[in-house]
NULOLUM-319785 format. One record per residue (C-alpha): residue number from 1; residue in one letter; x, y, z. Coordinates in nm, 2 decimals, decimal comma. Example, Ala and Ser with C-alpha at 12.3 -4.5 7.8 and 13.67 -1.06 7.14 Angstrom:
! NULOLUM-319785
<pt zamar="1" kolmar="a" xx="1,23" yy="-0,45" zz="0,78"/>
<pt zamar="2" kolmar="s" xx="1,37" yy="-0,11" zz="0,71"/>
! end
This chain:
! NULOLUM-319785
<pt zamar="1" kolmar="m" xx="0,54" yy="2,05" zz="5,62"/>
<pt zamar="2" kolmar="d" xx="0,43" yy="2,33" zz="5,39"/>
<pt zamar="3" kolmar="g" xx="0,72" yy="2,56" zz="5,29"/>
<pt zamar="4" kolmar="d" xx="0,51" yy="2,88" zz="5,33"/>
<pt zamar="5" kolmar="f" xx="0,43" yy="2,79" zz="5,69"/>
<pt zamar="6" kolmar="r" xx="0,80" yy="2,75" zz="5,77"/>
<pt zamar="7" kolmar="t" xx="0,89" yy="3,08" zz="5,61"/>
<pt zamar="8" kolmar="d" xx="0,61" yy="3,26" zz="5,80"/>
<pt zamar="9" kolmar="f" xx="0,72" yy="3,10" zz="6,13"/>
<pt zamar="10" kolmar="v" xx="1,08" yy="3,20" zz="6,08"/>
<pt zamar="11" kolmar="r" xx="1,00" yy="3,56" zz="5,98"/>
<pt zamar="12" kolmar="t" xx="0,74" yy="3,63" zz="6,26"/>
<pt zamar="13" kolmar="p" xx="1,00" yy="3,69" zz="6,54"/>
<pt zamar="14" kolmar="g" xx="1,17" yy="3,96" zz="6,33"/>
<pt zamar="15" kolmar="a" xx="0,87" yy="4,19" zz="6,39"/>
<pt zamar="16" kolmar="l" xx="0,93" yy="4,16" zz="6,76"/>
<pt zamar="17" kolmar="k" xx="1,28" yy="4,32" zz="6,73"/>
<pt zamar="18" kolmar="q" xx="1,10" yy="4,65" zz="6,76"/>
<pt zamar="19" kolmar="h" xx="1,01" yy="4,58" zz="7,13"/>
<pt zamar="20" kolmar="p" xx="1,31" yy="4,66" zz="7,35"/>
<pt zamar="21" kolmar="a" xx="1,27" yy="4,68" zz="7,72"/>
<pt zamar="22" kolmar="l" xx="1,40" yy="4,98" zz="7,92"/>
<pt zamar="23" kolmar="v" xx="1,62" yy="4,84" zz="8,20"/>
<pt zamar="24" kolmar="l" xx="1,61" yy="5,02" zz="8,54"/>
<pt zamar="25" kolmar="n" xx="1,83" yy="4,97" zz="8,84"/>
<pt zamar="26" kolmar="a" xx="1,68" yy="4,86" zz="9,17"/>
<pt zamar="27" kolmar="d" xx="1,64" yy="5,24" zz="9,25"/>
<pt zamar="28" kolmar="y" xx="1,42" yy="5,28" zz="8,94"/>
<pt zamar="29" kolmar="r" xx="1,67" yy="5,48" zz="8,74"/>
<pt zamar="30" kolmar="p" xx="1,80" yy="5,37" zz="8,40"/>
<pt zamar="31" kolmar="l" xx="2,14" yy="5,19" zz="8,42"/>
<pt zamar="32" kolmar="s" xx="2,25" yy="5,45" zz="8,16"/>
<pt zamar="33" kolmar="y" xx="2,09" yy="5,73" zz="7,96"/>
<pt zamar="34" kolmar="y" xx="2,32" yy="5,74" zz="7,66"/>
<pt zamar="35" kolmar="p" xx="2,32" yy="5,49" zz="7,53"/>
<pt zamar="36" kolmar="l" xx="1,99" yy="5,42" zz="7,69"/>
<pt zamar="37" kolmar="s" xx="1,99" yy="5,09" zz="7,88"/>
<pt zamar="38" kolmar="l" xx="1,77" yy="4,87" zz="7,66"/>
<pt zamar="39" kolmar="w" xx="1,75" yy="4,49" zz="7,63"/>
<pt zamar="40" kolmar="p" xx="1,60" yy="4,29" zz="7,34"/>
<pt zamar="41" kolmar="w" xx="1,26" yy="4,15" zz="7,44"/>
<pt zamar="42" kolmar="q" xx="1,41" yy="3,80" zz="7,46"/>
<pt zamar="43" kolmar="d" xx="1,66" yy="3,90" zz="7,73"/>
<pt zamar="44" kolmar="a" xx="1,38" yy="4,08" zz="7,93"/>
<pt zamar="45" kolmar="i" xx="1,16" yy="3,77" zz="7,92"/>
<pt zamar="46" kolmar="k" xx="1,45" yy="3,54" zz="8,02"/>
<pt zamar="47" kolmar="a" xx="1,54" yy="3,77" zz="8,31"/>
<pt zamar="48" kolmar="a" xx="1,18" yy="3,78" zz="8,43"/>
<pt zamar="49" kolmar="w" xx="1,15" yy="3,41" zz="8,40"/>
<pt zamar="50" kolmar="l" xx="1,47" yy="3,36" zz="8,60"/>
<pt zamar="51" kolmar="e" xx="1,32" yy="3,61" zz="8,86"/>
<pt zamar="52" kolmar="r" xx="1,61" yy="3,86" zz="8,82"/>
<pt zamar="53" kolmar="v" xx="1,38" yy="4,15" zz="8,73"/>
<pt zamar="54" kolmar="d" xx="1,03" yy="4,27" zz="8,80"/>
<pt zamar="55" kolmar="i" xx="0,82" yy="4,37" zz="8,50"/>
<pt zamar="56" kolmar="v" xx="0,69" yy="4,73" zz="8,55"/>
<pt zamar="57" kolmar="a" xx="0,52" yy="4,79" zz="8,21"/>
<pt zamar="58" kolmar="e" xx="0,43" yy="4,57" zz="7,91"/>
<pt zamar="59" kolmar="y" xx="0,36" yy="4,61" zz="7,54"/>
<pt zamar="60" kolmar="d" xx="0,03" yy="4,49" zz="7,40"/>
<pt zamar="61" kolmar="e" xx="0,20" yy="4,21" zz="7,20"/>
<pt zamar="62" kolmar="e" xx="0,25" yy="3,86" zz="7,34"/>
<pt zamar="63" kolmar="v" xx="0,49" yy="3,57" zz="7,28"/>
<pt zamar="64" kolmar="h" xx="0,38" yy="3,21" zz="7,31"/>
<pt zamar="65" kolmar="s" xx="0,54" yy="2,89" zz="7,41"/>
<pt zamar="66" kolmar="p" xx="0,35" yy="2,56" zz="7,41"/>
<pt zamar="67" kolmar="s" xx="0,23" yy="2,61" zz="7,76"/>
<pt zamar="68" kolmar="t" xx="0,27" yy="2,99" zz="7,84"/>
<pt zamar="69" kolmar="v" xx="0,16" yy="3,32" zz="7,70"/>
<pt zamar="70" kolmar="i" xx="0,37" yy="3,62" zz="7,81"/>
<pt zamar="71" kolmar="r" xx="0,31" yy="3,99" zz="7,73"/>
<pt zamar="72" kolmar="i" xx="0,64" yy="4,15" zz="7,61"/>
<pt zamar="73" kolmar="p" xx="0,79" yy="4,36" zz="7,88"/>
<pt zamar="74" kolmar="s" xx="0,86" yy="4,73" zz="7,80"/>
<pt zamar="75" kolmar="v" xx="1,01" yy="4,83" zz="8,13"/>
<pt zamar="76" kolmar="v" xx="1,19" yy="4,60" zz="8,37"/>
<pt zamar="77" kolmar="v" xx="1,36" yy="4,68" zz="8,71"/>
<pt zamar="78" kolmar="l" xx="1,65" yy="4,48" zz="8,84"/>
<pt zamar="79" kolmar="k" xx="1,59" yy="4,31" zz="9,17"/>
<pt zamar="80" kolmar="d" xx="1,96" yy="4,36" zz="9,28"/>
<pt zamar="81" kolmar="y" xx="2,11" yy="4,71" zz="9,28"/>
<pt zamar="82" kolmar="v" xx="2,40" yy="4,75" zz="9,04"/>
<pt zamar="83" kolmar="k" xx="2,64" yy="5,01" zz="9,17"/>
<pt zamar="84" kolmar="p" xx="2,72" yy="5,26" zz="8,90"/>
<pt zamar="85" kolmar="q" xx="3,08" yy="5,29" zz="8,79"/>
<pt zamar="86" kolmar="k" xx="3,26" yy="5,60" zz="8,93"/>
<pt zamar="87" kolmar="r" xx="3,55" yy="5,58" zz="8,69"/>
<pt zamar="88" kolmar="v" xx="3,48" yy="5,69" zz="8,34"/>
<pt zamar="89" kolmar="a" xx="3,66" yy="5,49" zz="8,07"/>
<pt zamar="90" kolmar="f" xx="3,86" yy="5,69" zz="7,82"/>
<pt zamar="91" kolmar="t" xx="3,69" yy="5,58" zz="7,50"/>
<pt zamar="92" kolmar="r" xx="3,61" yy="5,76" zz="7,18"/>
<pt zamar="93" kolmar="f" xx="3,23" yy="5,74" zz="7,26"/>
<pt zamar="94" kolmar="n" xx="3,28" yy="5,89" zz="7,61"/>
<pt zamar="95" kolmar="l" xx="3,50" yy="6,16" zz="7,47"/>
<pt zamar="96" kolmar="f" xx="3,24" yy="6,26" zz="7,21"/>
<pt zamar="97" kolmar="l" xx="2,97" yy="6,25" zz="7,48"/>
<pt zamar="98" kolmar="r" xx="3,18" yy="6,48" zz="7,71"/>
<pt zamar="99" kolmar="d" xx="3,22" yy="6,72" zz="7,42"/>
<pt zamar="100" kolmar="e" xx="2,84" yy="6,69" zz="7,34"/>
<pt zamar="101" kolmar="f" xx="2,92" yy="6,56" zz="6,99"/>
<pt zamar="102" kolmar="c" xx="3,05" yy="6,90" zz="6,88"/>
<pt zamar="103" kolmar="c" xx="3,38" yy="7,01" zz="6,73"/>
<pt zamar="104" kolmar="q" xx="3,56" yy="7,19" zz="7,01"/>
<pt zamar="105" kolmar="y" xx="3,71" yy="7,44" zz="6,77"/>
<pt zamar="106" kolmar="c" xx="3,42" yy="7,55" zz="6,55"/>
<pt zamar="107" kolmar="g" xx="3,11" yy="7,39" zz="6,71"/>
<pt zamar="108" kolmar="a" xx="3,02" yy="7,18" zz="6,41"/>
<pt zamar="109" kolmar="r" xx="2,83" yy="6,86" zz="6,46"/>
<pt zamar="110" kolmar="g" xx="2,84" yy="6,54" zz="6,25"/>
<pt zamar="111" kolmar="d" xx="3,15" yy="6,37" zz="6,12"/>
<pt zamar="112" kolmar="l" xx="3,38" yy="6,39" zz="6,42"/>
<pt zamar="113" kolmar="t" xx="3,73" yy="6,27" zz="6,48"/>
<pt zamar="114" kolmar="f" xx="3,95" yy="6,35" zz="6,78"/>
<pt zamar="115" kolmar="d" xx="4,25" yy="6,58" zz="6,80"/>
<pt zamar="116" kolmar="h" xx="4,54" yy="6,62" zz="7,04"/>
<pt zamar="117" kolmar="v" xx="4,55" yy="6,98" zz="7,16"/>
<pt zamar="118" kolmar="v" xx="4,92" yy="6,95" zz="7,22"/>
<pt zamar="119" kolmar="p" xx="5,03" yy="6,74" zz="6,92"/>
<pt zamar="120" kolmar="r" xx="5,19" yy="6,41" zz="6,99"/>
<pt zamar="121" kolmar="a" xx="5,49" yy="6,53" zz="6,78"/>
<pt zamar="122" kolmar="a" xx="5,54" yy="6,79" zz="7,05"/>
<pt zamar="123" kolmar="g" xx="5,51" yy="6,55" zz="7,34"/>
<pt zamar="124" kolmar="g" xx="5,13" yy="6,56" zz="7,38"/>
<pt zamar="125" kolmar="v" xx="4,98" yy="6,26" zz="7,54"/>
<pt zamar="126" kolmar="t" xx="4,65" yy="6,08" zz="7,47"/>
<pt zamar="127" kolmar="s" xx="4,45" yy="6,17" zz="7,78"/>
<pt zamar="128" kolmar="w" xx="4,12" yy="6,34" zz="7,88"/>
<pt zamar="129" kolmar="e" xx="4,31" yy="6,66" zz="7,93"/>
<pt zamar="130" kolmar="n" xx="4,47" yy="6,67" zz="7,59"/>
<pt zamar="131" kolmar="v" xx="4,22" yy="6,52" zz="7,35"/>
<pt zamar="132" kolmar="v" xx="3,91" yy="6,69" zz="7,21"/>
<pt zamar="133" kolmar="a" xx="3,64" yy="6,61" zz="6,95"/>
<pt zamar="134" kolmar="a" xx="3,71" yy="6,78" zz="6,62"/>
<pt zamar="135" kolmar="c" xx="3,55" yy="6,79" zz="6,28"/>
<pt zamar="136" kolmar="s" xx="3,77" yy="6,68" zz="5,99"/>
<pt zamar="137" kolmar="p" xx="3,83" yy="7,03" zz="5,85"/>
<pt zamar="138" kolmar="c" xx="3,94" yy="7,17" zz="6,18"/>
<pt zamar="139" kolmar="n" xx="4,16" yy="6,86" zz="6,25"/>
<pt zamar="140" kolmar="l" xx="4,33" yy="6,90" zz="5,91"/>
<pt zamar="141" kolmar="r" xx="4,37" yy="7,27" zz="5,95"/>
<pt zamar="142" kolmar="k" xx="4,53" yy="7,23" zz="6,29"/>
<pt zamar="143" kolmar="g" xx="4,75" yy="6,94" zz="6,19"/>
<pt zamar="144" kolmar="s" xx="5,04" yy="6,90" zz="6,43"/>
<pt zamar="145" kolmar="k" xx="5,07" yy="7,27" zz="6,50"/>
<pt zamar="146" kolmar="p" xx="5,01" yy="7,42" zz="6,85"/>
<pt zamar="147" kolmar="l" xx="4,70" yy="7,63" zz="6,89"/>
<pt zamar="148" kolmar="h" xx="4,89" yy="7,95" zz="6,97"/>
<pt zamar="149" kolmar="r" xx="5,04" yy="7,95" zz="6,61"/>
<pt zamar="150" kolmar="l" xx="4,69" yy="7,93" zz="6,45"/>
<pt zamar="151" kolmar="d" xx="4,38" yy="8,14" zz="6,48"/>
<pt zamar="152" kolmar="m" xx="4,20" yy="7,86" zz="6,65"/>
<pt zamar="153" kolmar="f" xx="4,06" yy="7,84" zz="7,00"/>
<pt zamar="154" kolmar="l" xx="3,90" yy="7,57" zz="7,22"/>
<pt zamar="155" kolmar="q" xx="3,53" yy="7,62" zz="7,31"/>
<pt zamar="156" kolmar="k" xx="3,61" yy="7,47" zz="7,65"/>
<pt zamar="157" kolmar="a" xx="3,92" yy="7,33" zz="7,81"/>
<pt zamar="158" kolmar="p" xx="3,94" yy="6,95" zz="7,80"/>
<pt zamar="159" kolmar="r" xx="3,92" yy="6,76" zz="8,13"/>
<pt zamar="160" kolmar="q" xx="3,83" yy="6,42" zz="8,27"/>
<pt zamar="161" kolmar="p" xx="3,45" yy="6,41" zz="8,33"/>
<pt zamar="162" kolmar="g" xx="3,29" yy="6,24" zz="8,63"/>
<pt zamar="163" kolmar="a" xx="3,05" yy="5,95" zz="8,58"/>
<pt zamar="164" kolmar="e" xx="2,75" yy="6,15" zz="8,70"/>
<pt zamar="165" kolmar="e" xx="2,84" yy="6,44" zz="8,47"/>
<pt zamar="166" kolmar="l" xx="2,85" yy="6,20" zz="8,17"/>
<pt zamar="167" kolmar="r" xx="2,51" yy="6,05" zz="8,27"/>
<pt zamar="168" kolmar="n" xx="2,36" yy="6,40" zz="8,29"/>
<pt zamar="169" kolmar="t" xx="2,51" yy="6,49" zz="7,95"/>
<pt zamar="170" kolmar="g" xx="2,36" yy="6,17" zz="7,81"/>
<pt zamar="171" kolmar="r" xx="2,01" yy="6,29" zz="7,90"/>
<pt zamar="172" kolmar="k" xx="2,04" yy="6,56" zz="7,64"/>
<pt zamar="173" kolmar="f" xx="2,06" yy="6,30" zz="7,36"/>
<pt zamar="174" kolmar="p" xx="1,75" yy="6,08" zz="7,38"/>
<pt zamar="175" kolmar="p" xx="1,73" yy="5,79" zz="7,13"/>
<pt zamar="176" kolmar="n" xx="1,52" yy="5,82" zz="6,82"/>
<pt zamar="177" kolmar="h" xx="1,25" yy="5,61" zz="6,97"/>
<pt zamar="178" kolmar="l" xx="1,11" yy="5,65" zz="7,32"/>
<pt zamar="179" kolmar="h" xx="0,81" yy="5,43" zz="7,40"/>
<pt zamar="180" kolmar="g" xx="0,54" yy="5,60" zz="7,60"/>
<pt zamar="181" kolmar="s" xx="0,57" yy="5,35" zz="7,89"/>
<pt zamar="182" kolmar="w" xx="0,93" yy="5,47" zz="7,94"/>
<pt zamar="183" kolmar="m" xx="0,87" yy="5,83" zz="8,00"/>
<pt zamar="184" kolmar="d" xx="0,78" yy="5,81" zz="8,37"/>
<pt zamar="185" kolmar="f" xx="1,12" yy="5,65" zz="8,44"/>
<pt zamar="186" kolmar="l" xx="1,36" yy="5,85" zz="8,23"/>
<pt zamar="187" kolmar="y" xx="1,36" yy="6,20" zz="8,37"/>
<pt zamar="188" kolmar="w" xx="1,20" yy="6,19" zz="8,71"/>
<pt zamar="189" kolmar="d" xx="1,53" yy="6,23" zz="8,89"/>
<pt zamar="190" kolmar="a" xx="1,64" yy="6,53" zz="8,68"/>
<pt zamar="191" kolmar="e" xx="1,66" yy="6,87" zz="8,85"/>
<pt zamar="192" kolmar="l" xx="1,36" yy="7,09" zz="8,79"/>
<pt zamar="193" kolmar="d" xx="1,41" yy="7,44" zz="8,65"/>
<pt zamar="194" kolmar="a" xx="1,31" yy="7,71" zz="8,91"/>
! end
């Protein structure tokens, strides 16, 4: 076997990494908006082959097996409805999403950490109601002091978000790449401005 042939064969699938499939629930809504529910093309083809999803839209590119040619799915819909979670997990990602990736003291975006509004040294707990996203300069400035002793104010009071609220917030942060075939499925259930 020629060495160049093997190298070309191994490298070819790498080009197909750029073909994710948007995954929709049985009600034709994305499973999540942020992060957007995407599967690698291999998982989408496997799910279609196992008849777990219906293919709604496809890319122009194809993959081949010895006996089959399949166009790569760009949008798939689950055959069985997956009930969305009502409880929102308290994670760093969900906290930043709740706070829209902004420092809750100065409004800066970018390199964020989290801060206990009531410092742990003063009995503050790690909970939705006491933790906010903060930029490093504000977090260092606040330190373990209470807000009333500083000239710092919260942009909004921290609270536990609902699952639907987080999904709606996630719509404000589309990924860097949105394939044209996805657009009809991403925002059709959003409320229209009057």
